[in-house]
KOLZA-54926 format. One record per residue (C-alpha): residue in one letter; residue number from 1; x, y, z. Coordinates in steps of 0.02 Angstrom, whole numbers, padded with zeros to 5 digits, m for minus. Layout:
aa:i:xx:yy:zz
a:NUM:X:Y:Z .
...
//
This chain:
aa:i:xx:yy:zz
m:1:00000:00000:00000 .
q:2:00050:00179:m00027 .
v:3:00003:00308:00105 .
k:4:00007:00496:00077 .
f:5:m00034:00633:00202 .
w:6:m00140:00782:00151 .
g:7:m00186:00844:00326 .
t:8:m00109:00807:00496 .
r:9:m00170:00949:00609 .
g:10:m00303:00926:00743 .
s:11:m00452:01028:00800 .
i:12:m00430:01175:00680 .
s:13:m00317:01213:00533 .
a:14:m00160:01310:00579 .
s:15:m00062:01365:00426 .
t:16:00075:01481:00489 .
p:17:00263:01501:00458 .
e:18:00289:01395:00615 .
t:19:00189:01246:00546 .
v:20:00264:01228:00372 .
k:21:00356:01064:00402 .
y:22:00214:00961:00475 .
g:23:00072:01059:00393 .
g:24:m00079:01156:00448 .
n:25:m00224:01065:00362 .
t:26:m00337:00953:00465 .
s:27:m00348:00765:00447 .
c:28:m00344:00682:00276 .
v:29:m00244:00529:00219 .
e:30:m00239:00445:00048 .
v:31:m00216:00256:00034 .
r:32:m00193:00155:m00125 .
s:33:m00168:m00031:m00141 .
k:34:m00047:m00100:m00268 .
s:35:m00193:m00141:m00384 .
g:36:m00253:00039:m00374 .
t:37:m00398:00034:m00251 .
l:38:m00414:00212:m00184 .
i:39:m00468:00256:m00007 .
v:40:m00468:00430:00070 .
i:41:m00473:00428:00261 .
d:42:m00558:00580:00338 .
c:43:m00610:00736:00246 .
g:44:m00531:00880:00342 .
t:45:m00466:01036:00255 .
g:46:m00326:00932:00179 .
s:47:m00454:00847:00066 .
y:48:m00467:01004:m00041 .
r:49:m00290:00977:m00106 .
i:50:m00306:00791:m00140 .
g:51:m00471:00823:m00230 .
r:52:m00387:00946:m00348 .
k:53:m00240:00827:m00373 .
l:54:m00354:00679:m00417 .
m:55:m00452:00786:m00540 .
g:56:m00292:00828:m00632 .
e:57:m00223:00652:m00625 .
f:58:m00379:00571:m00699 .
n:59:m00451:00714:m00802 .
g:60:m00596:00730:m00681 .
q:61:m00652:00548:m00700 .
v:62:m00609:00469:m00531 .
n:63:m00704:00347:m00421 .
g:64:m00658:00297:m00245 .
h:65:m00702:00271:m00063 .
m:66:m00695:00385:00088 .
l:67:m00686:00325:00268 .
i:68:m00746:00455:00394 .
t:69:m00691:00424:00575 .
h:70:m00824:00542:00646 .
t:71:m00914:00701:00601 .
h:72:m00826:00831:00707 .
w:73:m00788:00982:00600 .
d:74:m00600:00958:00584 .
h:75:m00634:00790:00500 .
i:76:m00771:00842:00378 .
q:77:m00744:01026:00335 .
g:78:m00665:00981:00169 .
f:79:m00817:00879:00114 .
p:80:m00903:01020:00016 .
f:81:m00736:01064:m00067 .
f:82:m00688:00889:m00128 .
a:83:m00686:00917:m00316 .
p:84:m00725:00737:m00375 .
y:85:m00897:00752:m00292 .
f:86:m00950:00882:m00421 .
v:87:m00927:00770:m00576 .
p:88:m01089:00678:m00623 .
s:89:m01001:00524:m00694 .
n:90:m00902:00492:m00534 .
e:91:m00954:00366:m00401 .
w:92:m00895:00379:m00220 .
h:93:m00937:00267:m00072 .
i:94:m00934:00357:00095 .
y:95:m00924:00262:00259 .
g:96:m00938:00324:00438 .
p:97:m01010:00288:00610 .
s:98:m01195:00300:00644 .
g:99:m01328:00207:00742 .
f:100:m01405:00348:00845 .
g:101:m01480:00510:00784 .
p:102:m01439:00573:00609 .
t:103:m01374:00456:00475 .
l:104:m01202:00488:00401 .
n:105:m01284:00572:00251 .
q:106:m01386:00685:00364 .
a:107:m01236:00731:00472 .
l:108:m01129:00778:00323 .
s:109:m01273:00873:00245 .
g:110:m01294:00971:00406 .
q:111:m01140:01077:00381 .
m:112:m01205:01122:00207 .
q:113:m01370:01195:00268 .
y:114:m01415:01369:00207 .
t:115:m01362:01452:00371 .
y:116:m01184:01386:00357 .
f:117:m01146:01357:00172 .
p:118:m01201:01429:00004 .
i:119:m01244:01263:m00082 .
s:120:m01330:01104:m00022 .
m:121:m01286:00921:m00046 .
n:122:m01403:00917:m00196 .
y:123:m01279:01020:m00296 .
l:124:m01148:00882:m00289 .
g:125:m01162:00795:m00457 .
a:126:m01071:00632:m00420 .
q:127:m01161:00474:m00368 .
l:128:m01131:00467:m00179 .
k:129:m01171:00307:m00085 .
f:130:m01172:00319:00104 .
h:131:m01139:00172:00220 .
d:132:m01180:00191:00406 .
l:133:m01062:00083:00507 .
t:134:m01042:00006:00677 .
e:135:m00894:m00106:00721 .
g:136:m00859:m00243:00595 .
t:137:m00760:m00299:00443 .
f:138:m00790:m00271:00258 .
r:139:m00695:m00265:00094 .
i:140:m00661:m00120:m00023 .
g:141:m00589:m00192:m00183 .
d:142:m00436:m00291:m00129 .
i:143:m00424:m00203:00041 .
t:144:m00498:m00281:00198 .
v:145:m00560:m00147:00319 .
k:146:m00592:m00175:00504 .
a:147:m00687:m00038:00597 .
k:148:m00673:m00020:00786 .
y:149:m00740:00110:00907 .
l:150:m00615:00231:00981 .
n:151:m00630:00328:01144 .
h:152:m00693:00502:01099 .
p:153:m00839:00614:01151 .
a:154:m00929:00566:00990 .
l:155:m00953:00398:00905 .
t:156:m00785:00376:00819 .
l:157:m00713:00231:00720 .
g:158:m00533:00183:00694 .
y:159:m00492:00086:00536 .
r:160:m00371:m00057:00505 .
l:161:m00332:m00085:00320 .
e:162:m00249:m00245:00258 .
a:163:m00190:m00279:00080 .
d:164:m00033:m00325:m00016 .
g:165:00035:m00420:00134 .
v:166:00039:m00265:00247 .
s:167:m00074:m00182:00375 .
l:168:m00110:00000:00415 .
v:169:m00207:00066:00565 .
y:170:m00279:00242:00573 .
a:171:m00327:00284:00754 .
c:172:m00366:00469:00759 .
d:173:m00462:00556:00900 .
h:174:m00436:00425:01034 .
e:175:m00412:00452:01220 .
p:176:m00328:00323:01334 .
f:177:m00452:00233:01445 .
s:178:m00330:00235:01591 .
h:179:m00264:00401:01655 .
e:180:m00102:00315:01706 .
c:181:m00078:00249:01530 .
a:182:m00107:00424:01463 .
m:183:00044:00479:01563 .
g:184:00149:00344:01482 .
h:185:00153:00219:01626 .
g:186:00037:00100:01718 .
h:187:m00025:m00071:01664 .
i:188:m00106:m00093:01495 .
t:189:m00268:m00183:01537 .
g:190:m00453:m00183:01495 .
n:191:m00502:m00074:01348 .
d:192:m00324:m00009:01326 .
h:193:m00271:m00190:01299 .
d:194:m00413:m00210:01172 .
h:195:m00349:m00055:01083 .
a:196:m00175:m00131:01078 .
e:197:m00247:m00288:00999 .
f:198:m00328:m00180:00864 .
l:199:m00156:m00106:00827 .
g:200:m00068:m00273:00847 .
e:201:00086:m00302:00738 .
a:202:00031:m00173:00611 .
d:203:00161:m00117:00486 .
l:204:00107:00064:00511 .
v:205:00000:00148:00643 .
i:206:m00056:00328:00620 .
h:207:m00105:00376:00797 .
d:208:m00183:00528:00880 .
s:209:m00051:00619:00984 .
q:210:m00122:00793:01014 .
y:211:m00052:00817:01189 .
i:212:00100:00779:01294 .
a:213:00085:00699:01465 .
e:214:00107:00860:01564 .
e:215:m00039:00939:01469 .
y:216:m00158:00794:01490 .
e:217:m00225:00833:01664 .
s:218:m00315:00987:01599 .
k:219:m00375:00895:01441 .
i:220:m00456:00741:01520 .
g:221:m00615:00695:01429 .
w:222:m00573:00794:01272 .
g:223:m00546:00632:01176 .
h:224:m00362:00637:01126 .
s:225:m00202:00541:01161 .
t:226:m00032:00593:01220 .
y:227:00131:00558:01129 .
e:228:00182:00452:01278 .
y:229:00027:00343:01265 .
a:230:00038:00321:01077 .
h:231:00220:00267:01090 .
r:232:00191:00149:01235 .
i:233:00035:00065:01165 .
c:234:00117:00039:00995 .
a:235:00276:m00033:01072 .
y:236:00166:m00148:01177 .
a:237:00071:m00202:01021 .
d:238:00231:m00242:00923 .
v:239:00193:m00110:00792 .
k:240:00332:m00087:00666 .
q:241:00310:00098:00626 .
l:242:00217:00238:00717 .
l:243:00172:00408:00649 .
f:244:00107:00537:00774 .
t:245:m00036:00641:00703 .
h:246:m00178:00760:00746 .
h:247:m00048:00887:00800 .
d:248:m00113:01021:00918 .
p:249:m00147:01183:00821 .
t:250:m00037:01279:00944 .
r:251:00112:01162:00917 .
s:252:00253:01229:00808 .
d:253:00369:01126:00700 .
d:254:00512:01152:00823 .
q:255:00406:01094:00969 .
i:256:00353:00937:00875 .
n:257:00535:00902:00831 .
t:258:00581:00911:01015 .
i:259:00439:00798:01071 .
v:260:00473:00667:00937 .
g:261:00658:00669:00983 .
d:262:00609:00629:01162 .
m:263:00498:00487:01104 .
q:264:00637:00413:00998 .
k:265:00752:00412:01150 .
r:266:00625:00303:01241 .
q:267:00654:00157:01124 .
a:268:00746:00026:01223 .
n:269:00761:m00105:01087 .
g:270:00743:00003:00931 .
k:271:00605:m00106:00857 .
l:272:00474:00032:00847 .
e:273:00514:00168:00723 .
c:274:00422:00329:00765 .
r:275:00409:00504:00694 .
a:276:00279:00638:00663 .
a:277:00163:00633:00513 .
s:278:00196:00778:00396 .
e:279:00085:00848:00262 .
g:280:00141:00793:00088 .
s:281:00245:00644:00148 .
v:282:00226:00475:00062 .
i:283:00257:00302:00136 .
d:284:00267:00143:00034 .
l:285:00222:m00012:00134 .
t:286:00285:m00171:00053 .
g:287:00245:m00346:00110 .
n:288:00285:m00504:00015 .
s:289:00262:m00420:m00154 .
d:290:00392:m00331:m00259 .
t:291:00438:m00149:m00238 .
y:292:00283:m00041:m00237 .
k:293:00227:00024:m00406 .
i:294:00073:00134:m00408 .
a:295:m00069:00073:m00518 .
p:296:m00217:00167:m00592 .
v:297:m00359:00198:m00472 .
s:298:m00494:00064:m00475 .
v:299:m00656:00048:m00381 .
k:300:m00772:m00099:m00356 .
p:301:m00952:m00060:m00308 .
v:302:m00996:m00114:m00132 .
s:303:m01172:m00171:m00091 .
d:304:m01243:m00158:00084 .
s:305:m01245:m00348:00096 .
q:306:m01055:m00350:00085 .
i:307:m01033:m00240:00239 .
d:308:m01056:m00331:00404 .
a:309:m01017:m00168:00496 .
l:310:m01181:m00088:00439 .
s:311:m01273:m00012:00585 .
k:312:m01441:m00083:00638 .
p:313:m01602:00015:00666 .
l:314:m01612:00091:00839 .
s:315:m01763:m00015:00880 .
d:316:m01657:m00172:00858 .
i:317:m01525:m00111:00981 .
i:318:m01599:m00031:01134 .
t:319:m01720:m00092:01266 .
y:320:m01668:m00020:01434 .
a:321:m01512:00046:01520 .
v:322:m01504:00048:01709 .
l:323:m01415:00194:01792 .
l:324:m01370:00191:01975 .
t:325:m01378:00358:02066 .
f:326:m01208:00443:02051 .
g:327:m01216:00513:02227 .
s:328:m01326:00662:02186 .
s:329:m01495:00683:02103 .
l:330:m01425:00820:01991 .
e:331:m01301:00699:01910 .
v:332:m01438:00573:01876 .
v:333:m01550:00706:01800 .
n:334:m01410:00766:01686 .
v:335:m01368:00591:01625 .
t:336:m01550:00545:01603 .
d:337:m01583:00700:01500 .
i:338:m01438:00674:01380 .
m:339:m01484:00491:01352 .
k:340:m01663:00539:01311 .
t:341:m01590:00634:01164 .
d:342:m01542:00464:01092 .
a:343:m01713:00389:01132 .
i:344:m01631:00271:01257 .
k:345:m01748:00215:01395 .
i:346:m01679:00249:01567 .
m:347:m01711:00165:01733 .
v:348:m01636:00232:01894 .
a:349:m01595:00118:02039 .
d:350:m01538:00188:02206 .
t:351:m01505:00029:02303 .
k:352:m01429:m00142:02281 .
e:353:m01601:m00221:02295 .
e:354:m01673:m00107:02160 .
i:355:m01533:m00152:02041 .
l:356:m01559:m00339:02062 .
l:357:m01748:m00323:02047 .
a:358:m01733:m00221:01887 .
i:359:m01615:m00348:01810 .
k:360:m01735:m00488:01852 .
e:361:m01895:m00406:01792 .
r:362:m01843:m00294:01646 .
p:363:m01762:m00326:01474 .
i:364:m01603:m00234:01522 .
s:365:m01474:m00197:01387 .
l:366:m01339:m00115:01494 .
l:367:m01300:m00086:01677 .
v:368:m01207:00072:01731 .
v:369:m01147:00071:01912 .
d:370:m01057:00202:02016 .
m:371:m00930:00096:02110 .
d:372:m00891:00238:02232 .
l:373:m01059:00211:02319 .
d:374:m00992:00046:02391 .
l:375:m01154:m00048:02361 .
f:376:m01049:m00185:02280 .
d:377:m00867:m00223:02260 .
l:378:m00828:m00277:02083 .
p:379:m00820:m00468:02111 .
s:380:m00984:m00469:02208 .
l:381:m01067:m00359:02076 .
i:382:m01013:m00479:01939 .
d:383:m01077:m00626:02041 .
a:384:m01243:m00538:02067 .
i:385:m01273:m00512:01881 .
p:386:m01365:m00663:01810 .
t:387:m01294:m00729:01647 .
r:388:m01468:m00792:01597 .
a:389:m01379:m00936:01509 .
e:390:m01536:m01041:01520 .
e:391:m01619:m00914:01404 .
g:392:m01473:m00908:01286 .
a:393:m01429:m00729:01330 .
a:394:m01251:m00667:01344 .
p:395:m01194:m00594:01512 .
l:396:m01271:m00424:01545 .
p:397:m01142:m00292:01497 .
l:398:m01080:m00176:01634 .
i:399:m01004:m00002:01633 .
a:400:m00921:00041:01798 .
v:401:m00895:00222:01850 .
s:402:m00762:00261:01980 .
s:403:m00640:00391:02042 .
q:404:m00507:00253:02045 .
e:405:m00413:00163:01908 .
m:406:m00481:m00006:01855 .
p:407:m00411:m00150:01962 .
q:408:m00276:m00249:01873 .
d:409:m00368:m00412:01901 .
a:410:m00535:m00348:01833 .
d:411:m00541:m00475:01691 .
y:412:m00728:m00506:01673 .
p:413:m00822:m00527:01509 .
e:414:m00968:m00428:01583 .
l:415:m00859:m00273:01615 .
k:416:m00862:m00176:01452 .
d:417:m00797:m00008:01513 .
w:418:m00720:00074:01666 .
i:419:m00747:00261:01665 .
i:420:m00639:00367:01779 .
k:421:m00710:00524:01858 .
p:422:m00721:00666:01818 .
f:423:m00800:00654:01646 .
s:424:m00920:00757:01543 .
n:425:m01100:00707:01506 .
e:426:m01053:00698:01322 .
y:427:m00914:00576:01361 .
l:428:m01026:00460:01461 .
r:429:m01159:00472:01327 .
t:430:m01035:00413:01195 .
r:431:m00969:00269:01302 .
i:432:m01148:00208:01330 .
r:433:m01187:00226:01145 .
s:434:m01034:00131:01087 .
t:435:m01058:m00009:01214 .
l:436:m01239:m00034:01161 .
l:437:m01190:m00036:00977 .
q:438:m01046:m00157:01011 .
e:439:m01162:m00276:01101 .
a:440:m01293:m00263:00964 .
g:441:m01160:m00301:00835 .
k:442:m01113:m00470:00907 .
s:443:m01175:m00628:00827 .
a:444:m01330:m00702:00907 .
r:445:m01302:m00836:01037 .
a:446:m01412:m00989:01017 .
p:447:m01522:m01026:01167 .
r:448:m01506:m01189:01261 .
i:449:m01634:m01320:01211 .
p:450:m01758:m01407:01328 .
g:451:m01678:m01557:01407 .
e:452:m01503:m01483:01393 .
s:453:m01435:m01577:01543 .
a:454:m01491:m01746:01473 .
r:455:m01417:m01702:01303 .
l:456:m01248:m01659:01380 .
a:457:m01253:m01818:01485 .
d:458:m01275:m01922:01327 .
i:459:m01124:m01837:01245 .
q:460:m01018:m01880:01397 .
r:461:m01086:m02057:01416 .
y:462:m01044:m02101:01236 .
g:463:m00876:m02013:01244 .
l:464:m00914:m01923:01080 .
i:465:m00791:m01781:01109 .
d:466:m00648:m01907:01110 .
k:467:m00695:m01990:00945 .
k:468:m00625:m01858:00827 .
g:469:m00541:m01915:00668 .
q:470:m00615:m02089:00653 .
a:471:m00612:m02157:00476 .
k:472:m00798:m02196:00469 .
y:473:m00844:m02013:00500 .
d:474:m00710:m01949:00381 .
r:475:m00781:m02058:00240 .
l:476:m00951:m01977:00264 .
t:477:m00886:m01799:00261 .
r:478:m00784:m01831:00104 .
l:479:m00938:m01905:00021 .
v:480:m01048:m01759:00073 .
g:481:m00920:m01631:00017 .
t:482:m00908:m01712:m00154 .
y:483:m01096:m01730:m00174 .
f:484:m01132:m01547:m00134 .
r:485:m00970:m01479:m00211 .
a:486:m00939:m01394:m00043 .
p:487:m00761:m01344:00008 .
i:488:m00802:m01371:00193 .
c:489:m00896:m01516:00269 .
l:490:m00907:m01557:00455 .
i:491:m00984:m01679:00576 .
t:492:m01001:m01583:00739 .
i:493:m01041:m01613:00921 .
v:494:m01114:m01463:01014 .
n:495:m01054:m01476:01193 .
a:496:m01088:m01363:01343 .
d:497:m00966:m01226:01297 .
k:498:m00890:m01275:01131 .
q:499:m00923:m01359:00964 .
v:500:m00805:m01502:00922 .
f:501:m00782:m01575:00748 .
l:502:m00791:m01766:00742 .
s:503:m00737:m01749:00562 .
n:504:m00671:m01598:00471 .
v:505:m00641:m01568:00287 .
g:506:m00587:m01393:00238 .
l:507:m00554:m01299:00401 .
d:508:m00387:m01273:00488 .
f:509:m00456:m01292:00665 .
d:510:m00556:m01428:00754 .
e:511:m00671:m01334:00872 .
t:512:m00754:m01166:00905 .
p:513:m00838:m01085:01055 .
r:514:m01021:m01132:01063 .
d:515:m01069:m00949:01052 .
q:516:m00991:m00943:00877 .
s:517:m01071:m01104:00819 .
f:518:m01197:m01109:00676 .
c:519:m01235:m01286:00731 .
a:520:m01292:m01230:00904 .
h:521:m01438:m01148:00812 .
n:522:m01459:m01300:00701 .
i:523:m01496:m01422:00843 .
l:524:m01644:m01317:00901 .
k:525:m01758:m01391:00768 .
s:526:m01771:m01557:00678 .
e:527:m01761:m01490:00499 .
v:528:m01613:m01433:00395 .
l:529:m01547:m01259:00437 .
h:530:m01518:m01174:00268 .
i:531:m01425:m01006:00267 .
p:532:m01398:m00951:00084 .
d:533:m01301:m00795:00137 .
a:534:m01240:m00772:00316 .
l:535:m01215:m00586:00288 .
e:536:m01402:m00570:00262 .
d:537:m01445:m00662:00424 .
a:538:m01440:m00560:00585 .
r:539:m01391:m00714:00685 .
f:540:m01229:m00740:00589 .
a:541:m01179:m00578:00500 .
k:542:m01059:m00533:00642 .
n:543:m00995:m00710:00671 .
p:544:m00803:m00719:00669 .
l:545:m00812:m00863:00544 .
v:546:m00902:m00743:00427 .
t:547:m00807:m00582:00463 .
g:548:m00635:m00659:00491 .
k:549:m00507:m00733:00375 .
h:550:m00617:m00881:00325 .
h:551:m00756:m00769:00252 .
l:552:m00889:m00905:00264 .
r:553:m01053:m00855:00179 .
f:554:m01160:m01011:00152 .
y:555:m01213:m01142:00280 .
a:556:m01328:m01292:00275 .
g:557:m01338:m01422:00412 .
a:558:m01449:m01562:00473 .
p:559:m01457:m01608:00658 .
v:560:m01405:m01782:00708 .
y:561:m01488:m01876:00852 .
l:562:m01442:m02014:00971 .
p:563:m01569:m02157:00993 .
s:564:m01622:m02071:01153 .
g:565:m01694:m01930:01047 .
n:566:m01566:m01800:01098 .
a:567:m01490:m01692:00961 .
v:568:m01303:m01692:00993 .
g:569:m01233:m01611:00837 .
t:570:m01247:m01595:00648 .
i:571:m01179:m01641:00481 .
c:572:m01155:m01478:00388 .
i:573:m01076:m01392:00239 .
y:574:m01004:m01217:00216 .
d:575:m00951:m01114:00066 .
t:576:m00862:m00948:00047 .
e:577:m00990:m00895:m00083 .
a:578:m01176:m00869:m00059 .
r:579:m01278:m01011:m00133 .
t:580:m01446:m01099:m00118 .
l:581:m01491:m01284:m00103 .
s:582:m01634:m01359:m00199 .
n:583:m01770:m01458:m00109 .
d:584:m01691:m01619:m00170 .
e:585:m01523:m01568:m00100 .
i:586:m01600:m01522:00067 .
n:587:m01680:m01694:00074 .
a:588:m01513:m01774:00029 .
l:589:m01426:m01683:00171 .
q:590:m01558:m01751:00290 .
d:591:m01522:m01926:00222 .
f:592:m01337:m01905:00258 .
a:593:m01383:m01855:00436 .
t:594:m01474:m02020:00452 .
l:595:m01313:m02111:00403 .
v:596:m01220:m02017:00539 .
e:597:m01356:m02067:00663 .
h:598:m01330:m02252:00618 .
e:599:m01146:m02233:00663 .
l:600:m01191:m02146:00826 .
a:601:m01311:m02288:00867 .
r:602:m01167:m02410:00844 .
e:603:m01068:m02306:00969 .
e:604:m01209:m02336:01093 .
i:605:m01202:m02525:01065 .
v:606:m01014:m02528:01089 .
t:607:m01027:m02420:01246 .
e:608:m01160:m02528:01324 .
h:609:m01062:m02687:01283 .
i:610:m00906:m02617:01367 .
//
């Protein structure tokens, strides 16, 4: 990939004699893959110059994609000045965070209203296609894009781009979750550790670094990182190259030089190369391919069905959020008022008993608890939250609010965020929004079936988990794979917490967590489960098998039963392309399941004989 910087300044443009080296335009980065796929990240004032450059390079006929991190002014002010948008024959796909309030189209149109701007969005001649995103993975041409929420007082996405054997992460407008980490020390845990995983082993990270540690105390909650944090988190994540960006508008070239020099002295082993992003600079990232050679721009249309990060309607996301009194009625009123703006239903609980009663009796989506009130310590709070596993629900997500740093041993799946006081209402609002959207974006967990304990007892009694790789099961999967021309065929056993493959043709692993299992849904009913396109099915569109490197799209499976009548697993097929089975093929898959059941019945005979 080739990366070029057109804007590196944060908050507001600052073009002065003291900012010539690193530039004064706000955020805008150009990315091209070796095949020529064009992506512009953010549309700050720097986008005016790249727009003019593209118009000259391609005689006005240029298509592409634009990733918007969020709609704060310094990231969208160049939108009405991006020249390719005015050419009727051009087509541009525009992606950005949404899910509450205005759509991306509405938000970008807002700055072009009559009061603020002389022309409206309707005057842009190009075909503009808007994609509202939550977290997720999708493809733009030959580039795989992973979107992840950052920590900012507005819904903000970071983007990880992978192509040509290299990876690039753009993490602009992100604040450390831990105040200690912001200062460049402390343990990297919780959400900071999740952020490090997002950056993990990237060839290049372009990271927000608006402040230095000594400035941070007065900037808490403003949504930006320090140089010290960016350096430390990237070193921790084994990043190869770090570019500091979103330079403070008051920061001169000389001051940036001094800060970067200090950061470079911090490198104990020299593995992490770091410097400041400068307007006009170009970086060629080369992986296993030959030396980079720029190709003509290409664009492949992207349909909504190809984007698993598409946001869902608000009605599909929110039921209730429970807020515990923050110590004063005024704080509760403020928080309740701002969340009503997002149409989020609020319940207020003042006591431990009220919290537990609300969880039991209401369809709660999120629990927000002020830990300073000492109604619970964290372990007892986690223990008190029912997982509702018998209903198939995931653990109830929790946001903890405290004046203290998160405990180092706070490794609980229920704990989604730890917010340190003080914070603004806008900041809390965004953390609640992003947590709800993250939870909504997860693949659906299949509920447990009636008689679950007897079903699991049968699996253990027959020792099915230990019978992987037997020739009789492998013969059946090879036969099924050939019959259906399917690259992946499995015979599975769905256990209490995982799915194990008795036989496996086509996958490079032999088990998955039950929560990621298609087959856990399959055993709920007696008929074949037929999923022509997993991206079109809300239960599976966010599944890691679909969004990850395997890119599975099609599934069909038939449950298999023991003589006792308990469904213990499936015989199933997958494909990386969407497809549909005929009625005859569905019946044939059911027949193959019957053959598997005959073999399982023989296991029962052998077990009883022993």
